[in-house]
N, C-alpha and C positions, 0 to 999 in steps of 0.2 A: 194729553195723549191717552188713548183708551187701551184697556187690556182685556183679554179674553182667554177662557179655558175651554178647550174642545169638549172635554168630558173628565170625569173624576172617578177614582176607585170606589166601588160600592160595598165591598165586604166589611169595611170598618177597620180601625187601627188594631183591634184585637179579634178580628174575624167574627164580629158579632152576627152578621147576616148568615154566615156559614152555619153557626151553631143553631141559630133560630130556624133555618131551613131544615136542618137534619132533625131537630126536635119535632118540627111539624110533620115531616115525612114519616117519622117513627110513631106518630100518634101521641106524643108526650105533651104537645102544646096545641093551642087552637089557632085558627086562621087569624083571629083578632090579636093573639100574642105576636104572631109573625108580622102582622101589619104595624103593630106598635113599634117593634124593634126597627122596622124599615123606616117608619116616619121619623123616629129619633135620629137615625143615621142621616137621612136627607136633611133634616133641620140643622144638624151639626155641620154638614158639608157646606150648605148654603151660607150659614153664618160665618164659617171660616173664610170663605172666598170674599164675602161682603166685608168682613173686618180687615182683610188684606188689601182692600181697595180695588178689587177686580170689578170692572164695569159690566162686562158681558158674561154673566154667570149662567151656565147651562142647567136646564131641568129636563126631565124625562130621559136622563142618561142612567138613572138607577134602574135595575132590573132584577127580577127574581130568578132569571135564568140567563137570557141574553136578549139584546136589543132587536135582533131579527125575529126571534120568536114573539117578542112584544108586538112587532109590526104585523106578523101573521095573525095575532089575536085582534089587533086593531081592525084588520081587514076581514075578520071572520073567516079566514081561509083554513078552516079546521077539516082535516081529512075525515071522510065519512066513518072510518072504523072507530072513531072515538065517540060516536053516537051523540054528538052535540046537537041540541034541539033549538038553538038560537038564543037570543038575549045576550046580556053582558057575560063575557067569558069568565068563569070562576076558576079557583085554584085547581079543582079536580080535573077539568079539561086541559088547562094550561100545563100542569105537571105531567099528565098522561102523554101529551105530545112530546114533552122533553125526556121523560124517563120510561115511558111505557107503563102498563099496569098488568094485573094478573092475566088478562085475557088478550091484550093486543100489544104489539111491539111499539117502541118509541120511533119517532121520525129520525132520519139520518142526521148525524152530527159530523161536522167537518171543521177544519181550521179556518180561522178568520184571516184571510190573506196570508202573509208570511209570519204570523205571530203564533204563540202557543195558546192563544185564546180560541175558543170554539163557538160555533153557532149551530142552531138547529135549522136544517135546510128546508125551506118551504116546498110543499108538494102541490103543484098546480096543474090545471088542465082546463079545457073549454067549458066543463060543466060545473066549475066552482062557483057557488053563489056568494059573492062577496057581500059583506054587510058591516056596518060600523058597530063592532062588537066589543071594543075595549076603549074606554074614555080616559085611559091612564095619562096620556100626554096633557090633556086639559086639566084633569084632577091635580096633577103634580104642579102645574103652573099656578093654579089657584091656591094650592097648599103653600107654596113658596110666597105668593103674594100676601097671604094671610099672616105670614111671619115677617112681613115688611121687606121682602126681597123680590125685586122685579127681575125675572129670569128670561133667558132665551130658550124657548122650548126646542128640543132637538128631535127630528124625525129621520129615520132611514129614508132616503130619497126614493121616489117611486121607480125610477129606472134601475138603480142599483138593487133594489129589492127583487125586481123581476130577473135581473141578470144573475143574482145569487141563488135563484130558485132552480128547481128541476121538475121535469114532467112527472106527474104522479104515476103510481103503478097502474098499468093498463092504458096509459096515454102514450101515443107514439113518441119515441125518443126525439124525433125531428120536430115535435110540436113547437111553434114559435112563441116562446113565453112573452115576448114583447107585444104580442097581439092582445094581451090582457090589459094593456095600459088603459084603454078606454073604460075598462070595467073597474079599475081601482082608483082612477083619478076622482070620480065623484065622492069617494069616501075621504080622500085627502082634502077635498074641498069642504066637506062637513067638518073635519078636524080644524082646518084653517079658520072657518067661520066661527067655530066655538072659541078658538084661541083669541081671535079678534074681539069677540064679544066679552071675553074675560079680561081684556085690557092689554094683551100682548102687543108690543111694538116691534119686536124682532122675532124671526123664526129661522132656525138653522136646519137645512137639509144636508145630511151626510150622503155624498155621492162618491164614495171611494173607488168605485169601479172605473172612474175616469182616469185613473193612473194605469190601467191595463191597456194592452194592445187591442183596441176595439175596432171592428169593421165599421164602414161608413153607415150602414143601416142602424147600428147600435148608437152611434153618435147622433144620428137623426132623431132617435127616440128621445134624447134629452131636449132637443129643440122642440119637438112636438109636445112633450109633457109640460114644460114650463111656459110654452105659449098658451096651452090649454088652462094652466093654473093662473095665468097673468091677472085676469080680472078678479079672481078670488084673493090674490095676494095684494091687490091694490090697497094702499094705506099702511102696509107693513114693510119694514126693512127685511130683506131676505138675504141670508148668507148661504151660499153653497160651499160646503167644506169638502176638501180632498185630503188624503194623507197616505203615507207609507212609501211614496216614490215620486219621481218626476211625473208631471203631466205631459204626455206627448203633444207635439206641436198642433196636430189637428184637433185633439181634444181640448187644448187650451183655447184654440180659436172658437170651437163650439161653445165651451163653457162661458167665456167672456162675452159672448153675443146673446146669452140667454135672456129672454124677455122677463121683465118683472123682478130681476135679481139685482140687489143693491151692492152685494159684497162677495168676494171670493177668497176662500181660505186655502193656503198651500203649505205643504210640509217642506220647509227650507233646510231641514237637517238631512233627510234621506232624498230630497228632491232638489239638489243644488242646481241642476241644469234648468229647472223652472225659472231660476233667476234671470237667465238670458232672455226667456220669453217675456217675462214681466218688463224687463228693461227695454225690450224691443217693441213693445206695444201693449201697454195696459190701458183699458178703456177709461177715458176721461170721466171724472165725477164719481167713479165707483170706489168702494172701500177695498183695501187690501188687508186681509188678516194674515199677518206674516208669522208662520210657525217656526220661530227661531229657538225655542226651548224644547229640548228633546223629550218627547212623551214616552219613549220606549227604552230609555237607559237611565242609569242612576248617577251619572257623572255630573258634577256641578257645571253649569253653563259657563263658558268663557264670556263673561258679560261685556268685557271691553271689546272683544271681537264682534259680538252680537250687536252692540251699540253702534259700532262702525258700519256694519251691514245695514242696520235700520236707518241710519242717517243717509246712506246712499239711496235707500228706497224712498225716503222722504222727497228727494229730488225728482223721483219718477211719478209718484202718485199724489203728492201734496201732503203737507204736515197734518191737515185735519182729516185725511182719508186713510191714514196708516194706523192699524191696530196691532199691538204686540200680542202674540198668541203662542200656544203650545203647538208642536208639530202634529200631534194627534191627541186622542184622549189619554189622560194620565192613568187610565185603567190598566195599562201595561207596565206600570212601575209600582214600587212599594209605596206605602201610605205616608209614613212620617218618620224622619230620621231621629226625632226626639225620643222615640221608643227604643233606640239602640244604645243602651247604657254600657254594654260590654264591648262594643266595637272599638278597635284600635283608633286612638285619637288622630293619628296622622292620616290613616285611610279615611276616617270619618270626615275629615276636612275636605276631602276630594269629592264628596258625594252630595247629591240632592235627590230626595224622594219627592213624592207628589206635593206634600205641604210646602217643601222648600222651593219647588218649581213654581208654585203659585207666587211665592215671594219674589223669585227671580223675574217672572213676567211683569209684576207690578213695578219692581225696581227699574227695569228697562223702560217701561212706559213713562215713569216719572222722570228718568234721566233724559228721555227724548223731549219731555215737556220743559226741560231746564231745571228740574229739581233733582239733581244727582246726589245720591247718598254716598258720599265719598268714603265713609268708613266701610260700607258694604262692598263697594268696588275694590277698595284696597285689600280687604280680607280675601276677596275672591281671587285677586291677582296673586296674592301670596300662596294661596292653595294651588293655583295652576302651576306656579313656579316650583313648589314643593314636589308636586307629582312628576314633573319633567326631570327633576334632578335626583329623586330618591334612589339610592342604591338597591333598595329592595325590589325595584321594578325589573331590573335587568340581571340575567344570568348568562354570561358569555358562552359557557359550555353548551347550554341549551340552544342558544341562538345558532351556534356553529353546527350542532347536530341537525337542527331543523333545516338550515340552509342547504346541507348536504343531501337532503332527501329529494330535492327537485330535479336531480339528474337521472333518477331511476323510476321504473314503472311499478316496481314492487308487486309482482305476481307470484303466486305459488307455482312451483316447477311443474306440477302434474295437472292435467285437466280434470274438470269436476267429475266426469263420469268414472274415470279411473280411481279418483279419490273415494267416491261413493261405494265402489266395489270393495276397496280396501277397508273402508269403515264398516260395511255390512258384515264382512268376514269376522271383524272384531266384535261388533255390537250384537249381531244376530237378532235383528229386530223383525217383527212380523210385518206383513204388508199393512198399509194404513196405520203406521205407528201413532200412538197417542202421546200427547205431552201437554203441558201448560206453559204459560208465557214467563212465569217467574215468581211473582208475589202471590201469597195467600192472604186471607183476611187479617187485617191489623186489628186485633181485639183491644178492648179497653185495658185488659190486664197487661197485654204486651206493650202498649203505649206507656202504661204506668211504669213498667220496668225500665224502659229506655229513658223516660223522664227522670226517674229517681237516680239512675246511674249517672246521667249528665249532671244532676244536681249534687252528686257525691253523697247521696243518702243511702246507697247500697254499695258494697265493695265490688271490685272487678270480678272476684271469684263468684259472688252471688249473681252478678249480671251474666257471666258466661254460663253458669249452671242453668239459669232461667231460659236463656236463648237456646241452649242445647236441648232442653226439654221441649221447647216450641218446635225446633227442627225435627225432633223425633216424632212429635205428634203429626207434623205435616208429612213426613216420610211414611209413617205407618198408614195414614189415611190414603195416600197415593197407592201404596202396595195393596191395601184392602180394596181399592177401586180398580186395581189391575191396570194402572197407567204404565206405559212402557218406558218412557224416559222421564225421570223425576227432576224436581227442583227442590231447593231447600226452603223455599217460601219467603226468603229475605226478611226474617224477623228482626235482624239487626239494623235494618234500614228504614228510616222514615220516608226518604225520598231518593229515587234512583240517581239523581244528579248530585244532590247535596252530599250523599254518602261518599261518593268518590272525591268530590271537591274538597271535603274535609281532610282527605288523606294525600292530597296533591299540593305541592308548593305553588305559590302564585295565586292562591285563592283566599278570599276572605268571606266570612259568614255573618249573617244578621240573626238577631233573635226574633224579630217580628216583621221581616221584609217579605210578607206574604203577597202573592199576586194571584188573582183569579184565573183559573184555566177554563172551567165551565161549571155551571150550576153552583154547587157548594164546594167544588174541588178547588183547593188553593195549593200553590207551590211556592217554595221559598228559594228563588234562584241564587246560587252562589255568585260572588263577584270575582271575576278574573281581573286582577289588577297588575299582574306581572308575569314573567316567564314561567312556564309550567314544567314540572318534573315530578317523578314518583320517588320519594325518599325510601320507601320500603313496601313489601307486598301488602295488598289491601283486602283481598278476599280469600286467599289461599287457605287460611286456617278454617274458615267456616265451610268452604266447599269440601275440603278434605274431611272435616268432621262429619258432614252430611253423607259423603260417599262411604265412610266407614260404617254407616248404619244400614246399608243396603247393598245387594249384589247387582241391582239394576243400575244402568248408567245414570249418573247424577250430573246435571248441567252446572258448569261454572257460569255465574251470572255477572256480566259486565255491561256498563253503558258505553256506547261507542263515542269516538271523538267528536263527530259532527253533532250528535245529540247533546253531549256535555256543552259544546259551544253554543248551540242554538237555544238551550234551556238555561243559560247563564246570562248575567249582565256582563258583557264582554268589554274588555279594554278597547278604547277607541283611538289609541295612539299608534297602532300598527294594523296592517291588513288582517282581516279575520282568518284568512287561510294560513297565515304564519302561526297564529295561536292554535289553529286546528292541528297543524302538523306537530306542534309541541305536545298536544294532548295525545295524539296518535302514538308517539314514541313512548309516552308513559303507559298507555294501555298495552302496547306491544310487550313491554317488560312484564306486565301482569299476566298476559296470555301465556308467555313462555314459562313463567313460574307455575301457573296452573297445570300446564302440560307435564312439567317435571314432577309435580305432586300426584300424577296419575289420573287427572281429570281428562276424560276422553271426549266429552262433548262440552263445548264452550260457546255460550250465546253472547254475542256482542250487539246489544240493542242499538239500532239506528232509527228509533221511533220518529225522530225529527228531521230526517234527511230531506223529505219532500217539503216540509214546512219552511226550510231555509231557502228554497228555490226563489230567486229574484222574481219580481212581478212582471218584469219586461223580458220578452223572449230573447232579445239581443244579449242578455246577460246570463242566460241559462247555461250555455256550454262551458263557460269558464268556471262557474260555481260547481257544476256537476263533475268537472274534471278534478278539481282539488278535493271535493267532498268524497267522491268514490275512491280516489287515491288515498286519502286519509284512512278510510276503512281498510283498504288492502294492506296498508303499512302495518296495521295491528296484528295481522296473522300470517305475514309472508314467510316467517321462518319455521313454521311448525310442520310436524310429520303428516303424511297423507292419511294416517289412521285416526288423527284427531279431527273430529267433526265440528266445523264452525257454523253456528246458527246466527241469524240476525232477525230482528223483529221490527216491523213498521206499523204505525196505526193512524187512523183517522185523517187521511188526506186522499186526494185523488192521484193514484199512482200510475194510471194508464199512460200518461204522457211522458213518464220517465222510465218505463219498463226496461228499455235497453240499457240504461245506466244501472238499474237494479241488477240486471244480468251481469253487467261489467264489474259489480262488486265482488263477484266470484265467491260468494258464500256457498257452503255445501247445502244449507237448508235455510229457507226464509219463511217465517210465520208473519202473516200480514192481515190487517183488518179487511173484512169482506162482508160480514152478515148484515151490518146496519145500513150499508149503502146499496142494498138490493143486489148484492153480488156483482156490482159494477166491474170489479177487478176481472171477473171471469171473461168479460167481453173481449179483452185483448187476446186471450188464448183462442176464443172462437174466431177471431179475425186472423189467426194464423201465426201468432208469435210463438216461437219454439222455446220452451224453457226446459233445460236438461237437469237442473239441480233439484233438490228436494224443496217442496213448497207446501205450506200449511195455511190456506186461506181460512180465516176464522169461521167456525161453524155456529157460534152463538155470541150475542152481544153482552158483554159483561157490565156495561154501563147502565143496564136496566135490571131491576130486581126480579124481573120475570124469569121463570124456569122453563126452558124449552123442552119439549117432549122428545123421546127417542125417535119417533117418526119424523118430526120436524128436522132434527139434525141429520137423520139418514137421508132425507130428501135433499138437503144441502150438499151432503157428500156425493150423492149420485149425480147432482148437477155438475159438481167439480170433475167427477170421473168421465163425464161426457166430453171434457176438453183437456184433461190432464191424464198422463199415464199413471196406472195403478202403482207402479214401483217408485214414483217420486212424491206421491201425495201423503201428507201428514194430516192428522186430525187434532185440532186444538181450539181453544176459545180465541176470541178476537184480541184479548189483551190480558194484562195481569189482573189478579183477583183481589187486590188489597182493599178495594172500596166496597166489597160485598161482605155478606155475613155467611158463616158456615152453614146456616140453615138453607141458604140459597146455593152455595157452592157445591155442597156434597151431592144433592140430587141432580144438579145440572151436569156435573162431571160423570156421575153414574150413568145418566142418559147418553152422554157423549161416548163413553166407553162401550155401552151396549149397542149403540148405533154402529160404531166401528166394527165390533165383533159380528154383528148381524150381516154387514156387507161383506166382511171377510168370508163368512160361511157361504153367502150367495155366490161370490166370485169363485170359491173353491168348487162349488157344485156345477158351475158352468164350464169348468175346464175339461 
């Protein structure tokens, strides 16, 4: 019985790629240094999977930024502003597309389906001259083969690539991206020919858009594409992989009828309804790659249950045509549990990171083949039983309080316009008030202080003194820049979710459970294993300390319940909304304590609200109902004069704008600049928004410093569709990933732009 891994984490167990990338970007190391670190990581990953007995090992899942950008490079689809002159795409062009450079902005970045991973959105149009410009897929296949490992090269499928793209600037928004299929397929044919010549026997096309609600003409594009590729694929085994949700019935019918395709991969963890389609009519003689091991969470697989499911599938597709697989790439989980030497033993026994999931996949494949590892299955059964019966998982008082929430709507008593009037009387802000999103640069010195405090190398007194000094520096800088509503810069926090999780019950933490978010950015999601509550205040001391340093309003900074949920590894033994309500109650306690401490502006970030939206439209309403309700719970009991902000970033918000309005926040700051001000189109189309709103005026994920004129131009575009008295001026997101040499001039220009427009507006009255 064969085993398969859809994809694998690429950062390395100790984030080796992250540090290599940042060293290269900072000019401290060469391209050759970066390539060597990357080659060592790939070699280690392939060897690990080979040693574990995996038959179908992926290649070309490694990336210096993301796999969609790699495909853009492969197709030579470089926007003209990067002045690429042809030939093999090198790091300079590649990273300019991802991060921008001193003269031109980066391409748009957005969420990869409903995950916290991001990708760079291709910018396409009728005039793009596609050419085979990156041989990475072939090079990595040959590299693995040279190490004695025969891999399955993985490509983003041609149809999904186009469906995930957008019309380039200057191209009509209605431009049919699928009309470019005939232009990109010749390049796919070149890649396939080179892979065949190099000795590849399998090839994997990732077509995850097949799980979306696709119109008939989009489904027809899959039929067209694979019919066109059929002769090129002759002699190869071809796997088309889907993941993240059920495949709709029409898409299943289209997929399983594709020409030249040997195998179909399905996510049977998040796509359980697909099982009915498989059992109702799977094509004879084709392989089923059954994704039974969860690639998006860290809980140990219930191998007995998975084995039973796989045995039932054997009867449908045949013993020799069933392949045990992960539900999706393991990119979305942590690397290796062996690195967690400080994690609680009981909780550790309940978990499986990427390395352990590889072992689970192989153990299931061997068991199906009649070689069952009884000791492994027995230990797994014991861990499953331990988790179900552990008293640390359940808190009856929390469950009771959470259950009581479902009968109420939890809305503030006064409407938003009356609240904004009351808040303005108290805050006395100018029109177009300026603010930032929360974090300021995390310097090497600041990280050292936190690290030494955690390692008990400095005392609590020394730690508090150092953090207070950092807060004072950030406050003084903002006052110098004349920003209206200040933040304390979050120097005490390494990560916005981890920081709160460490102070809430029901959470566990890893030392090295890093997961890539984009580029070199990694996050370390907390693990929600039990019922959640707040034992004591979490941020009141630092917010009060910061407010004491200034007469200007100081924002209290919190992470919202939906974002904490979506950016954690969440328990899978109860519905997600129940866990979210528990977190909402904990944040509600914190909001009320901040208000009592005199904090008049409180930001409750819901950066991940859109990210958690289910991929199927039929499931949207239920998710948005409980997600928005959870946010309202956090601030339902506060005074009209306390201003509630929220922040959202890097997703397409236009389709949920009415739910965002229903959150009933006083002010929302929201990503806008990197997506060509896509957000503003909803207001042009007549959506009325009465609360305060700050669409980001510059992209903080790029080192580029925008000019005053550029920012002023963005603000004027906003004023064309938004009332002057509700518009705020702020960056797209927090500033922790930037340097002070970038942050200070950018904020200076932002404030100058706001002041210039205030003067213009005053002169026209």
